[in-house]
C-alpha positions as CSV (number, residue, x, y, z in Angstrom):
1,M,21.1,2.2,16.0
2,E,21.6,2.3,12.2
3,E,23.1,-1.2,11.6
4,P,21.8,-4.6,12.4
5,I,23.4,-6.4,15.4
6,S,26.4,-8.4,14.3
7,G,26.6,-12.1,14.8
8,T,22.9,-12.7,14.6
9,R,21.3,-15.8,13.1
10,P,18.6,-14.4,10.9
11,N,16.8,-17.7,10.2
12,G,16.6,-18.5,13.9
13,I,15.4,-15.0,14.8
14,V,12.7,-14.9,12.2
15,T,11.5,-18.4,13.1
16,V,11.2,-17.4,16.8
17,M,9.4,-14.2,16.0
18,A,7.0,-16.0,13.7
19,V,6.3,-18.6,16.4
20,A,5.8,-15.8,18.9
21,G,3.2,-14.2,16.6
22,I,1.4,-17.5,16.1
23,V,1.1,-18.2,19.8
24,A,0.1,-14.7,20.7
25,S,-2.7,-14.6,18.1
26,L,-3.7,-18.2,19.0
27,T,-4.9,-16.9,22.4
28,Q,-7.5,-14.7,20.6
29,T,-9.4,-17.7,19.1
30,L,-9.1,-20.1,22.1
31,V,-12.5,-19.2,23.6
32,V,-14.5,-19.1,20.3
33,P,-15.6,-22.8,20.5
34,L,-16.4,-22.3,24.2
35,I,-18.7,-19.2,23.8
36,G,-21.9,-21.2,23.8
37,E,-20.8,-23.3,26.8
38,L,-19.3,-20.6,28.9
39,P,-22.5,-19.6,30.7
40,R,-22.9,-23.2,31.9
41,L,-19.2,-23.7,32.6
42,L,-18.8,-20.5,34.6
43,G,-22.3,-20.2,36.1
44,T,-23.2,-16.9,34.5
45,T,-25.4,-15.4,31.7
46,A,-24.6,-15.3,28.0
47,S,-24.4,-11.5,28.2
48,N,-21.9,-11.6,31.1
49,A,-19.9,-14.4,29.4
50,S,-19.2,-12.1,26.4
51,W,-16.9,-10.1,28.7
52,V,-14.4,-13.0,28.3
53,I,-13.8,-11.7,24.7
54,T,-14.2,-8.0,25.5
55,A,-11.6,-8.1,28.3
56,T,-8.9,-9.3,25.9
57,L,-9.8,-6.7,23.4
58,L,-9.7,-3.8,25.9
59,A,-6.5,-4.9,27.6
60,G,-4.7,-5.4,24.3
61,A,-5.8,-2.0,23.0
62,V,-4.8,-0.1,26.1
63,T,-1.4,-1.8,26.7
64,T,-0.1,-2.3,23.1
65,P,0.8,1.4,22.5
66,V,2.4,1.6,25.9
67,M,4.5,-1.5,25.3
68,G,5.6,-0.1,22.0
69,R,6.9,3.1,23.6
70,L,8.6,1.1,26.3
71,G,10.3,-1.0,23.7
72,D,11.8,2.1,22.1
73,L,12.9,3.4,25.5
74,Y,14.2,0.2,27.1
75,G,14.8,-2.4,24.3
76,K,12.3,-4.4,22.3
77,R,13.6,-7.9,23.3
78,R,13.3,-6.9,26.9
79,M,9.7,-5.8,26.5
80,M,8.8,-8.9,24.5
81,L,10.0,-11.0,27.4
82,I,7.9,-8.8,29.8
83,C,4.9,-9.2,27.5
84,S,5.2,-13.0,27.8
85,I,4.7,-12.8,31.6
86,P,1.0,-11.7,31.6
87,L,0.5,-14.0,28.6
88,I,1.6,-17.0,30.6
89,L,-0.1,-15.9,33.8
90,G,-3.3,-15.3,31.9
91,C,-3.4,-18.8,30.5
92,V,-2.8,-20.3,34.0
93,V,-5.5,-18.1,35.6
94,C,-8.0,-19.1,32.9
95,A,-7.1,-22.8,33.2
96,L,-7.8,-22.7,36.9
97,A,-10.9,-20.5,36.7
98,G,-14.1,-21.8,38.1
99,S,-16.2,-18.6,37.8
100,L,-16.5,-15.6,35.5
101,T,-14.3,-13.1,37.4
102,P,-11.1,-15.1,37.3
103,M,-11.7,-16.0,33.6
104,I,-12.1,-12.3,32.8
105,I,-8.9,-11.4,34.7
106,G,-7.0,-14.2,32.9
107,R,-8.3,-13.1,29.5
108,G,-7.3,-9.5,30.3
109,L,-3.8,-10.7,31.2
110,Q,-3.6,-12.5,27.8
111,G,-4.6,-9.3,26.1
112,M,-1.7,-7.5,27.7
113,G,0.6,-10.0,26.0
114,M,-0.6,-9.0,22.5
115,G,2.0,-6.2,22.4
116,M,4.5,-8.9,21.7
117,I,3.6,-8.9,18.0
118,P,4.3,-5.3,17.0
119,L,7.4,-5.4,19.3
120,G,8.7,-8.4,17.4
121,I,8.1,-6.8,14.0
122,S,9.9,-3.7,15.1
123,A,12.8,-5.6,16.6
124,L,13.5,-7.1,13.1
125,R,14.6,-3.7,12.0
126,D,17.3,-3.7,14.7
127,V,18.6,-7.3,14.3
128,L,18.4,-8.2,10.6
129,P,20.3,-7.1,7.6
130,P,18.3,-4.9,5.1
131,D,18.0,-7.7,2.5
132,R,16.2,-9.9,5.0
133,L,14.0,-7.3,6.5
134,G,11.1,-7.2,4.0
135,P,10.5,-10.9,3.8
136,S,10.8,-11.3,7.5
137,I,8.3,-8.5,8.3
138,A,5.8,-10.1,5.8
139,L,6.3,-13.6,7.4
140,M,5.8,-12.4,11.0
141,S,2.8,-10.3,9.9
142,S,1.3,-13.4,8.3
143,S,1.8,-15.4,11.5
144,M,-1.1,-13.7,13.0
145,G,-3.4,-15.3,10.4
146,I,-1.8,-18.7,11.1
147,G,-2.5,-18.5,14.8
148,G,-6.1,-17.6,14.1
149,A,-6.6,-20.2,11.4
150,L,-5.1,-23.1,13.4
151,G,-6.5,-22.0,16.7
152,L,-10.1,-22.5,15.8
153,P,-10.1,-26.2,14.7
154,I,-7.6,-27.1,17.4
155,A,-9.6,-25.4,20.1
156,A,-12.8,-27.0,18.8
157,A,-11.2,-30.5,18.8
158,V,-9.9,-30.1,22.3
159,A,-13.1,-28.7,23.6
160,E,-15.1,-31.6,22.0
161,Y,-12.8,-34.5,23.0
162,A,-11.1,-33.2,26.2
163,S,-11.4,-30.7,29.0
164,W,-11.6,-27.1,28.0
165,R,-8.9,-26.4,30.6
166,V,-6.4,-28.2,28.4
167,L,-6.6,-25.4,25.9
168,F,-5.2,-22.9,28.4
169,W,-2.6,-25.2,29.9
170,A,-1.3,-26.0,26.4
171,T,-1.2,-22.3,25.5
172,A,0.7,-21.6,28.8
173,V,3.3,-24.2,27.9
174,L,3.6,-22.7,24.4
175,S,4.0,-19.2,25.7
176,L,6.6,-20.3,28.1
177,L,8.5,-22.0,25.3
178,V,8.3,-18.9,23.2
179,S,9.7,-16.7,26.0
180,A,12.6,-19.2,26.4
181,L,13.3,-19.1,22.6
182,I,13.3,-15.3,22.7
183,W,15.7,-15.3,25.6
184,L,18.1,-17.8,23.9
185,L,17.9,-16.9,20.3
186,V,17.0,-13.2,19.9
187,P,19.8,-10.8,20.6
188,A,19.3,-8.0,23.1
189,T,18.3,-4.7,21.4
190,S,19.4,-1.5,23.0
191,A,17.2,1.5,23.5
192,T,16.6,3.5,20.4
193,A,14.9,6.5,22.1
194,R,15.6,8.8,25.0
195,G,13.2,10.3,27.5
196,R,10.7,8.9,29.8
197,I,7.3,7.2,29.5
198,D,4.4,9.6,29.3
199,L,2.2,8.4,32.1
200,V,-0.4,11.0,31.6
201,G,-0.6,10.2,27.9
202,A,-0.8,6.5,28.6
203,L,-3.7,7.0,31.1
204,G,-5.5,9.4,28.7
205,L,-5.2,7.0,25.7
206,G,-6.2,4.1,27.9
207,V,-9.4,5.8,29.2
208,G,-10.3,7.1,25.7
209,L,-9.8,3.6,24.1
210,V,-11.8,1.9,26.9
211,C,-14.7,4.3,26.4
212,L,-14.6,4.0,22.6
213,L,-14.2,0.2,22.3
214,L,-16.5,-0.6,25.1
215,G,-19.2,1.6,23.6
216,V,-18.7,0.0,20.1
217,S,-18.4,-3.6,21.2
218,K,-21.3,-3.6,23.8
219,G,-23.6,-1.1,22.0
220,A,-25.7,-3.9,20.5
221,D,-26.2,-5.4,24.0
222,W,-26.9,-2.2,25.7
223,G,-28.7,-0.5,22.9
224,W,-27.1,2.0,20.5
225,S,-29.4,4.8,21.8
226,S,-29.0,4.0,25.5
227,G,-27.5,6.5,27.8
228,T,-24.6,4.2,28.7
229,T,-23.5,3.7,25.0
230,L,-23.9,7.3,24.0
231,G,-22.2,8.5,27.2
232,L,-19.2,6.2,26.6
233,L,-18.8,7.3,22.9
234,A,-19.2,11.0,23.9
235,A,-16.6,10.5,26.7
236,A,-14.2,8.8,24.2
237,V,-14.4,11.9,21.9
238,V,-13.7,14.3,24.7
239,V,-10.9,12.3,26.3
240,L,-9.1,11.5,23.1
241,L,-9.2,15.2,22.0
242,V,-7.7,16.2,25.4
243,W,-5.2,13.4,25.0
244,G,-4.2,14.7,21.6
245,W,-3.8,18.2,23.0
246,W,-1.5,16.8,25.7
247,E,0.5,14.7,23.3
248,L,1.2,17.8,21.1
249,R,2.6,19.8,24.0
250,T,4.5,17.3,26.1
251,R,8.2,16.8,25.4
252,D,8.2,12.9,25.5
253,P,4.8,11.9,24.1
254,L,3.5,8.4,24.2
255,V,2.6,8.7,20.5
256,D,4.3,11.4,18.5
257,L,1.3,12.9,16.7
258,R,3.5,15.1,14.5
259,V,5.1,12.0,13.1
260,T,1.7,10.2,13.0
261,A,0.4,13.2,10.9
262,R,3.0,12.6,8.2
263,P,1.0,11.6,5.0
264,Q,2.5,8.1,4.8
265,V,1.9,7.3,8.4
266,L,-1.5,8.9,8.6
267,L,-2.8,7.3,5.4
268,T,-1.3,3.9,6.3
269,N,-3.1,4.0,9.7
270,L,-6.4,5.0,8.0
271,A,-6.0,2.1,5.5
272,S,-5.2,-0.2,8.4
273,I,-8.5,0.6,10.1
274,V,-10.4,-0.2,6.9
275,V,-8.4,-3.3,6.1
276,G,-9.0,-4.6,9.7
277,F,-12.7,-3.9,9.2
278,S,-12.8,-5.7,5.9
279,M,-10.8,-8.7,7.0
280,Y,-12.9,-9.4,10.1
281,A,-16.3,-9.1,8.2
282,Q,-15.8,-12.4,6.3
283,A,-14.5,-14.2,9.4
284,L,-17.7,-13.3,11.2
285,I,-20.0,-14.2,8.4
286,V,-18.5,-17.4,6.9
287,M,-18.3,-19.2,10.3
288,Q,-22.0,-18.6,10.9
289,I,-23.1,-19.8,7.4
290,L,-21.0,-22.9,7.8
291,Q,-22.7,-23.8,11.1
292,L,-26.3,-22.8,10.5
293,P,-28.7,-25.8,9.7
294,E,-29.1,-26.8,6.1
295,A,-32.9,-26.6,6.6
296,T,-32.6,-22.8,6.5
297,G,-31.9,-23.0,2.8
298,Y,-28.5,-21.3,3.0
299,G,-26.8,-22.8,6.1
300,L,-24.3,-25.6,5.5
301,G,-24.8,-27.7,8.7
302,Q,-21.2,-28.1,9.7
303,S,-20.0,-28.7,13.3
304,M,-17.7,-26.3,15.0
305,L,-14.7,-28.6,14.3
306,A,-15.6,-29.1,10.6
307,A,-16.2,-25.3,10.2
308,G,-12.8,-24.6,11.7
309,L,-11.2,-27.1,9.4
310,W,-12.8,-25.4,6.4
311,M,-11.5,-22.0,7.6
312,A,-8.0,-23.2,8.3
313,P,-6.6,-23.2,4.7
314,S,-7.4,-19.5,4.4
315,G,-5.1,-18.7,7.3
316,L,-2.3,-20.8,5.8
317,M,-2.6,-18.8,2.6
318,M,-1.3,-15.8,4.4
319,M,2.0,-17.5,5.2
320,I,2.2,-19.0,1.7
321,I,1.7,-15.6,0.1
322,S,4.0,-13.6,2.4
323,P,7.3,-14.1,0.4
324,I,5.5,-13.1,-2.8
325,G,4.3,-9.9,-1.1
326,A,7.8,-9.2,0.1
327,R,9.2,-9.6,-3.4
328,L,6.5,-7.3,-4.7
329,S,7.3,-4.7,-2.1
330,A,11.0,-4.9,-2.8
331,A,10.4,-4.4,-6.6
332,R,7.5,-1.9,-6.6
333,G,7.3,-0.6,-3.0
334,P,4.9,-1.6,-0.1
335,K,2.3,1.0,-1.4
336,V,1.7,-1.2,-4.5
337,T,1.5,-4.3,-2.3
338,L,-1.1,-2.7,-0.1
339,I,-3.2,-1.7,-3.1
340,V,-2.9,-5.2,-4.6
341,G,-3.9,-6.8,-1.3
342,S,-6.9,-4.5,-0.9
343,L,-8.1,-5.3,-4.4
344,I,-7.7,-9.0,-3.9
345,M,-9.7,-8.8,-0.8
346,A,-12.5,-7.0,-2.7
347,L,-12.3,-9.7,-5.4
348,G,-12.7,-12.4,-2.7
349,Y,-15.8,-10.6,-1.3
350,G,-17.2,-10.0,-4.8
351,S,-16.9,-13.7,-5.6
352,S,-19.2,-14.5,-2.7
353,V,-22.1,-13.4,-4.8
354,A,-21.8,-16.7,-6.7
355,L,-20.0,-18.9,-4.1
356,L,-21.9,-18.4,-0.9
357,G,-24.0,-21.6,-1.2
358,S,-21.4,-24.3,-0.7
359,T,-18.5,-25.3,1.6
360,W,-16.0,-25.4,-1.4
361,G,-17.3,-22.0,-2.5
362,L,-16.7,-20.5,0.9
363,L,-13.3,-22.1,1.0
364,I,-12.4,-20.2,-2.2
365,V,-13.9,-16.9,-0.9
366,T,-11.9,-17.1,2.4
367,C,-8.7,-18.1,0.7
368,V,-8.9,-15.3,-1.9
369,C,-9.7,-12.8,0.9
370,N,-6.8,-13.9,3.1
371,I,-4.4,-13.8,0.2
372,G,-5.3,-10.1,0.0
373,V,-4.9,-9.8,3.8
374,G,-1.5,-11.5,3.6
375,F,-0.3,-8.9,1.0
376,A,-1.8,-6.0,3.1
377,Y,-0.6,-7.1,6.5
378,G,2.9,-7.6,5.2
379,S,3.1,-4.1,3.6
380,M,1.7,-2.0,6.4
381,P,4.6,-2.3,8.9
382,A,7.1,-1.6,6.0
383,L,5.2,1.6,5.1
384,I,5.2,2.7,8.8
385,M,8.9,1.9,9.3
386,G,9.8,3.6,6.1
387,A,8.4,6.9,7.4
388,V,9.2,7.1,11.1
389,P,12.5,7.6,13.0
390,R,14.3,4.5,14.3
391,S,13.7,5.8,17.8
392,E,9.9,5.5,17.3
393,T,9.7,2.2,15.4
394,A,8.0,0.1,18.1
395,A,5.6,2.9,19.2
396,A,4.6,3.5,15.6
397,N,4.1,-0.2,14.8
398,S,2.1,-0.7,18.0
399,F,-0.1,2.3,17.2
400,N,-0.7,0.8,13.7
401,T,-1.7,-2.5,15.4
402,L,-4.1,-0.6,17.5
403,M,-5.7,0.9,14.3
404,R,-6.3,-2.6,13.0
405,S,-7.9,-3.6,16.3
406,I,-10.2,-0.6,16.1
407,G,-11.2,-1.7,12.6
408,T,-12.0,-5.2,13.6
409,T,-14.1,-3.9,16.6
410,V,-16.1,-1.6,14.4
411,S,-16.5,-4.4,11.9
412,A,-18.0,-6.7,14.5
413,A,-20.4,-4.0,15.6
414,V,-21.5,-3.1,12.0
415,V,-21.8,-6.6,10.8
416,G,-23.6,-7.6,14.0
417,L,-26.0,-4.7,13.5
418,V,-26.7,-5.7,9.9
419,L,-27.3,-9.3,10.8
420,S,-29.6,-8.4,13.7
421,Q,-31.8,-6.3,11.4
422,L,-32.1,-8.8,8.5
423,T,-33.4,-11.9,10.1
424,I,-35.7,-14.9,9.7
425,E,-37.8,-17.1,12.1
426,F,-36.5,-20.6,12.2
427,G,-37.5,-23.3,14.7
428,G,-38.7,-20.7,17.2
429,H,-35.4,-18.8,16.9
430,V,-34.4,-15.6,15.2
431,L,-31.5,-16.2,12.8
432,P,-29.6,-13.9,10.4
433,S,-31.1,-14.1,6.9
434,E,-29.3,-14.9,3.7
435,T,-29.8,-11.3,2.6
436,G,-28.1,-10.2,5.8
437,F,-25.1,-12.3,5.1
438,R,-24.9,-11.2,1.5
439,T,-25.2,-7.5,2.7
440,G,-22.4,-8.0,5.2
441,M,-20.1,-9.5,2.5
442,L,-20.9,-6.5,0.2
443,I,-20.0,-4.1,3.0
444,G,-16.7,-6.0,3.4
445,C,-16.1,-5.6,-0.4
446,G,-16.8,-1.9,-0.2
447,A,-14.4,-1.5,2.8
448,A,-11.6,-3.2,0.8
449,L,-12.2,-0.8,-2.1
450,V,-12.0,2.1,0.3
451,A,-8.7,0.8,1.6
452,A,-7.3,0.7,-1.9
453,A,-8.5,4.2,-2.6
454,I,-6.8,5.5,0.6
455,T,-3.6,3.7,-0.3
456,L,-3.6,5.4,-3.8
457,A,-3.2,8.7,-2.0
458,L,0.0,7.5,-0.3
459,P,3.2,9.1,-1.5
460,G,5.6,6.8,-3.3
461,R,8.3,5.4,-1.1
462,R,11.2,3.0,-1.4
463,A,10.5,-0.6,-0.3
464,E,13.0,-0.9,2.5
465,P,12.6,1.1,5.7
466,A,15.0,4.0,5.7
467,P,16.3,6.1,8.5
468,V,14.3,9.2,9.1
469,P,15.6,12.3,10.9
470,E,14.6,12.5,14.5
471,P,11.7,15.0,14.9
472,A,12.5,18.1,16.9
473,H,10.2,18.7,19.8
474,A,9.9,22.4,20.2
475,A,7.2,22.3,22.7
476,K,7.9,21.4,26.3
477,H,5.9,20.6,29.4
């Protein structure tokens, strides 16, 4: 399909897609205020309770690339509606959960709904006129920041003043509303690809990702030198290499690695990993500094609710900056926008050297960092869609989303390792030291500079996604 669908209402479509992105990303931060209470609420240990977060991560990573490919094969709107089903069911299961197992199942179902975001971004290419595409991509990409920014204070307030189950019931209602809006306002998109789903490739990628992300996310708990951690990471390498071999020889691959190897796609995905790493580092560090006791000498003594409110403006900055990023991409190309975004992120991290000691200072740091994230997140889908065939738009965007998820997972592991090594004794507890926090911020700064350097190597491209000839698959089963 080379032309947008006629008779569409661009404003309504973009609004629905942005709301869908907000609600989907909102589910990721719902349980953050509950982490400390989950062992008591679910009758389990703190270590086991961490699976509530890990389950969402794994389910999202495994299913997002599959949903993207299915979107190309059977229509993106159809698959967005299908993604809303586990999202709604997951919220209901979590709301009814009285023990750990159903909570993990519910969170896994919520993770399966995360494929809605890249599907929505990809659908914009099919349903919008070219002059609306860039700003709309930037707005929907920024919606992920809005969901995270608003989710934390809202969840903290509800958890403090009402039952925690209200969080999940409310999200179930919002998810149901989003699915109804998609059904009513987003036009049906026809299949843009032919072929069949690569079940072997889906299984191989799923197993490889589970081994990789489980090893990285749980390595600190199990020990980085433990047999379980090393075995999972080694298995990930072997499985993913075999998966790559299979994808290169099968006729209908889940992920077309030949297209993925194109310089613009490959370098954008590498930059996405590093941007995801950098973005998540400050989110992990700033929240802890805000909540640590003032008696430590560097903590700011804020409650979870107050800390969430201090973090909220930074997420809003992503939405405010998105139209500026879109205009920059239209004028100079998304490569320039990604470079600018990465450098602004580095500037935000660098400013933490002087601003780490006050709430207002941290507000400035997070706002500057997220301005950079807003530029970067809006440019990456445009770079991907400008280099892949229309028949692979959803699969390519979903794979790019996966790259960012890998970046955030590695960031959590690296920052967690740094903070666990640089500690102080306080009130009978071991806490991350100020040196540890500053080291983590400098690592985030370095990652942002690496992202800018990778982006410099990108070939110059036009700002708007252009049709790319379909790749010829010479190899068969």
